[in-house]
Steps between C-alpha positions, in 0.01 A plus 500: 500500500632842407522761774288729281199272466183629660294256698154507649460308819194353672146417387241308704154386388213369709170354385238497774127554555432549129770765454856488375752759618850555366746715696845621403764713664652808338874438517713482187853388572800557277748217540533367851540818701323807362134589545428693182132565564270440793155571358479292183169336416544133410137397520256621238157442359469402136230378262233756595596467870389133507851356538783585737864436418790530743865450415836437659838484333648721234273803471525552125456128437194490723341793316562328167345178630195673649440670163527163323259352754248777438526428127419136575198604708372706208560213259323243722211721620622524858545125554766516771613136485527493121684833498738381772581177314550685171733753666697219668540324165611823331732583790667162480511468122577844357873582481452860610230447762683197647773729634258711706563458873194549715216318669136601472198444716178539303151491646137561425202455727512120481854399401852563625822389327875538521671520160869439437742500208549126525144445378341462842138596556436420864168534679571504873295238681451712810386817321816675620823563311796736499802575282815708519780533751262545792253248360567223749450738794176633353380149415561371853323799650204471262455129565503556876251787473267294279507212748475702820285805421183611326671791327406586141721421201605868483591515868702179483690606187582838657606357837710231331691759296549712812652198680723422200620863498616461860711194410621541141739784415377497138137566606357824636171601660374723218229251405246497219200267529252430221205265527232347279 
């Protein structure tokens, strides 16, 4: 990894009580030691606000992938699973796209998936997932909160990112939460 690469950090998604929430922190890190920006938005609504995408990894790569994903949603009339599979196939097979380094979480009101450049389309069995450098901290927090509280999807996603920001130096507490 070059010291000049820009990386996004932590995204957490929770599906609960008929809602899906995706939260992301705002830190963009250059290399291993410089916080370049603290208020980036790495969670956004696409496809007429019906789909949420969150990304971790190389910022420019993640933007390129989220644009490709939105193109797939348009092509397949908002079918999240079909769009996710088509993006994963493109990501893995296209010489240019294959080199993009990021992970995506994509969600609509009923589905939640993690997408990777190795062709993975993973639907978390527990309705909770997280990616990025603070992803394991956020995932552990979210799973505990789902099991031990009656908090909403939005509250759990927010609290999980807050906990991750207290443990991971590549995650901050400038958090964006979107829900469908």
